[in-house]
C-alpha positions in Angstrom: 23.6 -8.6 -20.7 24.6 -5.8 -22.9 26.6 -5.6 -26.1 30.2 -4.2 -26.0 30.1 -0.4 -26.1 31.9 2.6 -24.7 30.6 3.5 -21.2 29.4 7.1 -20.9 30.3 7.1 -17.2 33.7 7.8 -15.7 35.3 4.4 -15.0 36.9 3.8 -11.7 40.2 2.0 -11.5 39.9 -1.7 -12.1 40.9 -3.4 -8.8 41.5 -6.8 -10.2 44.3 -9.1 -11.2 44.4 -11.4 -14.2 45.7 -14.9 -13.6 46.1 -17.3 -16.5 43.5 -15.4 -18.4 40.9 -15.5 -15.6 39.8 -12.4 -13.7 40.0 -12.6 -9.9 39.0 -9.8 -7.5 41.9 -8.7 -5.3 41.7 -10.0 -1.8 38.7 -12.2 -2.3 38.6 -15.4 -0.3 36.5 -18.5 -1.0 35.7 -17.4 -4.5 35.9 -19.1 -7.9 35.7 -17.8 -11.5 34.4 -20.2 -14.1 34.9 -19.9 -17.8 31.8 -20.9 -19.6 30.2 -21.0 -23.1 26.9 -19.9 -24.5 26.9 -16.6 -22.4 27.0 -18.4 -19.1 23.4 -19.6 -18.8 24.7 -22.1 -16.2 22.4 -23.1 -13.4 23.5 -21.7 -10.1 24.5 -24.3 -7.4 23.2 -22.3 -4.5 22.9 -18.8 -3.0 25.5 -18.9 -0.2 25.4 -17.7 3.4 23.4 -14.5 2.5 20.5 -16.7 1.5 17.7 -17.2 0.6 17.1 -20.7 -0.8 17.8 -20.7 -4.5 14.9 -19.1 -6.4 13.0 -18.6 -3.1 11.3 -15.7 -1.4 13.8 -12.9 -0.7 13.6 -9.7 1.3 14.8 -6.3 0.0 17.5 -6.3 2.7 18.8 -9.6 1.3 18.9 -8.3 -2.2 20.9 -5.3 -1.2 23.3 -7.4 0.9 23.9 -9.8 -2.0 24.5 -6.8 -4.4 27.0 -5.3 -1.9 28.9 -8.6 -1.9 29.8 -8.1 -5.6 30.2 -4.3 -5.3 32.7 -4.7 -2.4 34.8 -7.0 -4.5 34.7 -4.9 -7.7 34.3 -7.8 -10.1 35.4 -7.2 -13.7 32.6 -7.2 -16.3 32.5 -10.4 -18.4 29.9 -12.1 -20.6 31.9 -15.4 -20.7 32.8 -15.9 -17.0 30.7 -16.7 -14.0 31.5 -15.9 -10.3 30.9 -18.1 -7.3 31.6 -17.2 -3.7 30.6 -18.3 -0.2 28.3 -15.3 0.4 26.2 -15.0 -2.7 26.7 -18.5 -4.2 26.6 -19.0 -7.9 27.9 -19.2 -10.5 26.3 -16.1 -12.0 27.5 -14.5 -15.2 29.6 -11.4 -14.5 27.6 -8.9 -16.6 24.7 -6.5 -15.9 21.9 -9.1 -16.0 23.9 -11.7 -14.3 24.4 -9.2 -11.5 20.6 -8.8 -11.1 20.1 -12.6 -11.3 22.7 -12.9 -8.5 21.1 -10.2 -6.4 17.6 -11.7 -6.7 19.1 -15.2 -6.1 17.6 -16.6 -9.3 18.3 -20.3 -10.3 20.1 -19.1 -13.5 21.6 -16.1 -15.1 19.0 -14.3 -17.1 19.4 -11.5 -19.7 17.8 -8.1 -19.9 15.0 -9.2 -22.2 14.0 -12.2 -20.0 14.2 -10.6 -16.5 10.5 -9.4 -16.9 9.5 -13.1 -16.9 10.3 -13.3 -13.2 9.3 -9.7 -12.2 6.4 -7.3 -12.4 6.8 -4.1 -14.5 5.8 -1.4 -12.0 6.5 1.5 -14.3 7.4 1.3 -18.0 9.3 4.6 -17.8 11.2 5.4 -14.7 12.1 9.0 -15.6 10.9 11.2 -12.7 9.5 8.2 -10.8 10.2 8.6 -7.1 8.5 5.4 -6.0 11.5 3.1 -6.6 12.5 0.9 -3.7 15.7 -0.9 -2.8 16.1 -4.1 -4.7 14.1 -3.0 -7.7 15.7 -3.4 -11.2 15.9 -0.6 -13.7 15.8 -2.6 -16.9 16.4 -1.4 -20.5 15.3 -4.7 -22.0 17.2 -4.2 -25.2 20.7 -3.7 -23.6 21.3 -2.9 -20.0 20.0 -3.2 -16.4 21.0 -1.8 -13.0 19.8 -2.4 -9.4 18.2 0.5 -7.4 20.0 0.6 -4.0 18.6 3.7 -2.2 17.6 7.3 -2.4 20.4 9.6 -1.3 18.1 12.6 -0.7 14.5 13.8 -1.1 15.3 15.6 -4.4 15.4 12.5 -6.6 19.0 11.6 -6.3 19.7 7.9 -5.9 22.4 5.2 -5.7 22.4 2.1 -7.8 24.6 -1.0 -8.1 25.7 -2.6 -11.3 28.1 -4.5 -13.5 28.6 -1.7 -16.1 30.6 -2.6 -19.2 33.9 -4.1 -20.3 36.9 -2.7 -18.4 34.7 -1.4 -15.5 34.3 -3.2 -12.2 31.0 -3.7 -10.3 30.4 -0.7 -8.0 27.8 1.7 -6.7 27.1 4.9 -8.6 24.7 7.8 -8.1 22.4 9.7 -10.5 19.1 11.7 -10.5 15.8 10.2 -11.5 15.2 13.5 -13.3 18.3 13.0 -15.5 17.8 12.5 -19.2 20.2 9.6 -19.3 21.3 6.6 -17.1 24.5 4.8 -17.9 24.6 6.3 -21.4 21.0 5.4 -22.3 17.9 7.5 -22.3 16.5 7.1 -18.8 13.0 6.8 -20.3 14.1 3.5 -21.9 14.3 1.9 -18.4 11.4 0.2 -16.7 11.0 -0.5 -13.0 10.9 -4.3 -12.2 9.9 -5.7 -8.9 10.9 -9.3 -8.3 7.9 -11.6 -8.1 9.2 -13.5 -5.1 9.9 -10.4 -3.1 9.1 -10.7 0.6 8.8 -7.1 1.8 8.2 -7.9 5.4 5.9 -4.9 5.6 3.1 -4.4 8.1 -0.1 -6.4 7.6 -3.4 -4.8 6.5 -4.7 -2.1 9.0 -6.2 -3.7 12.1 -6.3 -2.9 15.8 -7.6 0.1 17.8 -7.4 3.3 15.7 -8.6 6.5 17.3 -9.1 10.0 15.8 -9.5 13.2 17.7 -11.5 16.0 16.1 -11.1 19.8 16.5 -14.4 19.8 18.3 -13.0 17.5 21.0 -14.9 14.4 19.9 -13.1 11.1 19.8 -13.9 8.3 17.3 -12.8 4.7 17.1 -12.4 2.7 13.9 -14.0 -0.7 14.0 -11.4 -2.3 11.7 -13.6 -2.4 8.5 -16.1 -0.3 6.6 -13.8 2.5 5.5 -15.3 6.0 6.1 -18.5 4.3 7.6 -16.6 2.2 10.1 -16.3 4.8 12.9 -18.0 5.0 16.3 -18.1 8.1 18.5 -16.6 7.5 22.0 -16.9 11.0 23.3 -18.2 14.5 22.3 -16.6 16.6 25.0 -15.5 19.9 23.5 -12.8 20.2 26.3 -10.8 17.2 25.1 -7.3 18.2 23.8 -5.4 14.9 23.8 -6.1 11.2 23.7 -3.9 8.3 24.7 -4.3 4.5 24.7 -2.6 1.3 25.7 -3.8 -2.3 25.6 -7.5 -2.2 26.6 -7.3 1.3 27.9 -8.2 4.7 26.5 -7.6 8.0 28.2 -8.4 11.7 27.4 -6.9 14.9 28.7 -9.1 18.0 29.0 -8.1 21.6 28.6 -8.6 22.1 32.4 -6.0 19.4 33.1 -8.5 16.7 34.2 -7.9 13.2 33.0 -10.6 10.7 32.1 -10.6 6.9 31.6 -12.9 5.2 29.2 -15.0 2.4 30.7 -17.1 1.6 27.6 -20.6 2.5 26.5 -20.0 5.5 24.2 -20.0 9.1 25.1 -21.3 8.5 28.7 -18.7 5.9 29.5 -16.0 8.1 31.0 -14.7 8.3 34.6 -12.5 11.1 35.9 -9.1 9.9 37.4 -7.0 13.0 37.4 -7.6 16.7 38.4 -4.2 18.4 38.1 -4.9 21.8 36.5 -1.3 22.0 35.3 -1.4 18.7 33.3 -0.2 19.3 29.8 0.4 15.8 28.4 -0.4 12.1 29.0 1.3 8.9 27.9 0.1 5.3 28.3 1.6 1.8 27.8 0.4 -1.5 29.1 -1.1 -0.8 32.5 0.9 2.3 33.0 -0.4 5.9 32.7 1.8 9.0 33.1 1.1 12.7 33.2 3.5 15.6 32.5 2.5 19.1 33.9 3.7 22.6 33.1 6.2 22.6 36.0 8.1 19.7 34.5 6.7 17.3 37.1 5.9 13.8 35.9 3.2 11.7 37.7 2.5 8.0 37.6 -1.1 6.7 38.0 -1.4 3.8 40.5 -5.2 3.5 40.5 -7.8 4.9 42.9 -9.2 7.9 41.1 -8.0 11.4 41.3 -5.8 10.7 44.4 -4.0 7.8 42.9 -1.0 9.7 41.5 2.6 9.5 42.6 5.3 12.0 41.7 8.2 10.4 39.9 10.1 13.3 38.4 10.6 17.1 38.8 12.7 18.3 36.0 11.7 21.8 35.2 13.1 21.5 31.7 10.9 18.4 30.8 8.9 19.1 27.7 7.6 15.7 26.4 7.2 12.1 27.6 7.0 8.7 25.8 5.8 5.4 27.4 7.1 2.0 26.2 6.1 -1.2 28.0 7.6 -0.8 31.5 9.9 2.1 30.4 9.2 5.8 30.4 11.3 8.4 28.4 11.5 12.1 29.1 12.8 14.6 26.6 13.7 18.0 28.0 14.3 21.4 26.4 18.1 20.9 26.3 17.7 17.7 24.1 18.6 15.5 27.0 16.8 12.1 27.1 16.1 10.4 30.4 14.9 6.8 30.9 12.8 5.6 33.8 12.8 1.9 34.6 9.5 1.9 36.4 10.7 2.1 40.1 12.7 4.4 42.3 10.5 7.4 42.1 12.4 10.6 41.4 15.7 8.8 41.7 14.8 6.1 39.2 16.0 8.0 36.1 19.1 7.4 33.9 20.5 9.8 31.4 20.9 8.1 28.0 21.8 11.1 25.8 22.7 14.7 26.2 22.7 15.8 22.5 21.4 19.4 22.2 20.1 18.8 18.7 17.6 16.0 19.8 14.0 16.9 19.0 12.3 13.5 19.1 12.4 10.1 20.7 10.5 6.8 20.2 10.9 3.4 21.8 9.2 0.0 22.0 10.6 -1.6 25.1 13.5 -3.3 23.4 14.9 -0.4 21.3 15.0 3.4 21.4 15.5 5.9 18.6 16.1 9.6 18.5 15.6 12.3 15.9 17.9 15.3 15.5 17.2 18.7 14.2 19.3 17.9 11.0 16.9 15.0 10.3 19.4 12.3 11.3 18.0 9.3 13.2 20.0 7.4 15.8 19.5 4.0 17.4 20.3 3.3 21.1 22.5 0.3 21.8 22.8 0.8 25.5 25.7 2.2 27.5 24.4 5.7 28.2 25.2 8.9 26.2 27.8 7.2 24.0 25.6 4.3 23.0 24.0 5.7 19.8 24.5 4.6 16.2 23.3 6.7 13.2 20.8 4.8 11.0 19.1 7.7 9.1 20.2 10.8 7.3 17.1 12.4 5.7 17.5 16.1 6.3 13.7 16.5 5.8 12.7 14.0 8.6 10.2 15.6 11.0 8.9 12.7 13.1 9.6 9.0 13.9 7.5 6.2 15.3 8.3 2.6 16.2 5.8 -0.2 16.9 5.9 -2.9 19.6 6.7 -5.3 16.8 9.8 -3.3 15.9 8.8 -1.5 12.7 10.3 1.9 12.6 8.8 4.6 10.3 9.7 8.2 9.5 7.7 11.1 8.1 9.5 13.9 6.3 8.4 17.4 5.5 7.5 16.4 1.9 4.9 14.0 3.2 7.0 11.0 2.3 6.8 8.1 4.7 9.8 5.7 5.0 10.0 2.3 6.7 13.3 1.0 8.1 14.4 -2.5 7.3 17.9 -2.5 8.7 21.3 -1.8 7.2 22.1 1.7 8.5 21.4 4.9 6.6 20.7 3.0 3.3 18.1 0.7 4.8 15.0 2.8 4.2 12.2 2.0 1.8 9.8 4.7 0.6 6.3 3.6 1.9 4.1 6.6 1.2 4.3 9.7 -0.9 1.2 11.8 0.1 2.4 15.4 0.0 -0.4 16.4 2.4 0.6 13.8 5.2 1.2 15.5 8.5 1.0 12.7 11.1 1.7 9.0 11.3 0.6 6.3 13.8 1.6 2.7 14.1 -0.1 -0.1 16.1 1.1 -3.0 18.2 0.8 -5.4 15.2 2.8 -2.9 12.9 -0.3 -1.6 11.2 0.5 1.9 9.8 -1.8 4.8 9.5 -1.5 8.4 8.1 -3.4 11.6 8.7 -3.2 14.3 6.1 -3.9 18.0 6.4 -7.3 17.6 4.6 -8.5 15.3 7.4 -8.1 12.1 5.4 -7.0 9.1 7.3 -5.2 6.3 5.4 -4.4 2.7 6.3 -1.4 0.9 4.8 -1.8 -2.6 3.4 1.9 -3.4 2.9 2.5 -2.4 -0.7 4.8 0.6 -0.9 3.3 3.8 -2.4 0.2 2.3 -3.8 -1.0 0.3 -0.8 -3.0 3.0 1.0 -6.8 3.0 1.4 -8.9 5.8 2.7 -10.4 5.2 6.2 -12.0 8.6 6.8 -12.5 11.9 5.1 -13.5 14.1 8.1 -12.0 17.6 7.8 -12.2 18.0 11.6 -9.6 15.2 12.2 -6.6 16.7 14.0 -4.8 13.7 15.6 -4.7 9.9 15.4 -3.6 7.2 17.8 -3.0 3.5 17.1 -1.0 2.2 20.0 1.0 3.2 23.1 2.2 6.7 23.4 5.8 5.7 22.7 7.0 8.8 20.8 7.8 12.3 22.1 8.7 15.4 20.1 9.6 19.0 21.0 
């Protein structure tokens, strides 16, 4: 709630009609406005089809969806009326704090000074704070509050949703976190609130098989605990140039093209299974192992040692491969992506995109994603080259990874890591902000890891920005692997 004042922002046209003194949004169905007393502290009767249960745990995606319900209807600001509709439920008071109460699905409409009672103050001064996440409230407890929606770029510009002031409808506006003011107030007066019943649906604490490759060719495995002391050496071969893994299997590729399988027992537990001197990359998933050589030929391993390889593709333009459950993806120098279903040999390939700007692909067996040169990210919906939908637009994006569990993450050139929670280009949450980050890896169970240019390896525990712990500090670390090789980049 805020006191009547002149808004410092440019008001958009009020798309509402007044009927018998009650404000109704134009074109709204199944909605009711109630006139109330005592600043509409009425108890909400429910949260509607968007969920969750009244006062219950809520995801960030649900918060944004509920906010968009009011934004799309451009509800007129009021401190004496409450709004109820079938999507977000209610009634909730139609002012700034009532808007936040609605978005968080609170049992009643709170005010700016009481919202901290149901939230955690993450930052007492949001000016210059780039750790904000969708669904957080920016609260000036003396007078005004808005809802952070999403970052619009990597330079501190963001979008927010709000009920602004009298005569102005609810809508979405943009500003910069480096501005001196927000909505006519000093931006330093606003604090970042994270709702206490937020369910972030983020990955669990780091577990699973995490491997690191050193510049000297040695391979190390993390035991799941112990931090920097929790590593065991699996090999010390100076010829190793790449490592790949799938469930229960670890493979290494040597500079001479030979491929080795780990049978256990430390540095002496390796058996040679490939001897193609032209081999340049390997990818593994499940019980499948694939090899790409410098001629563009792709080989599938069927067991039986060095003679157990079958040729399944011969595209001279092939530059990278990604394995995902029973599927194999090939990315060639023209940006074309090919999908192999696991049978048919050289004829078993289907073209799924021909975009010349594609530089990366990642998949998890049920979904595939591609990264373009402009940083845009696209999701494959089936249907060949026309079956792609844009879901990301960060011009700084440099790599993408998706887990078997469906968690999609993006690393950009500033070292920022983003996690996707659905909803198109606005559905990304800033997960990490280590400017030195250069590589990411994600495990079967969604555990997320990061390697930075100093050799530090970090594990993510599920709390955005602050939820990272150091797992290793070895300056020789040059690559990490946490699951199947389901990502390919030019």
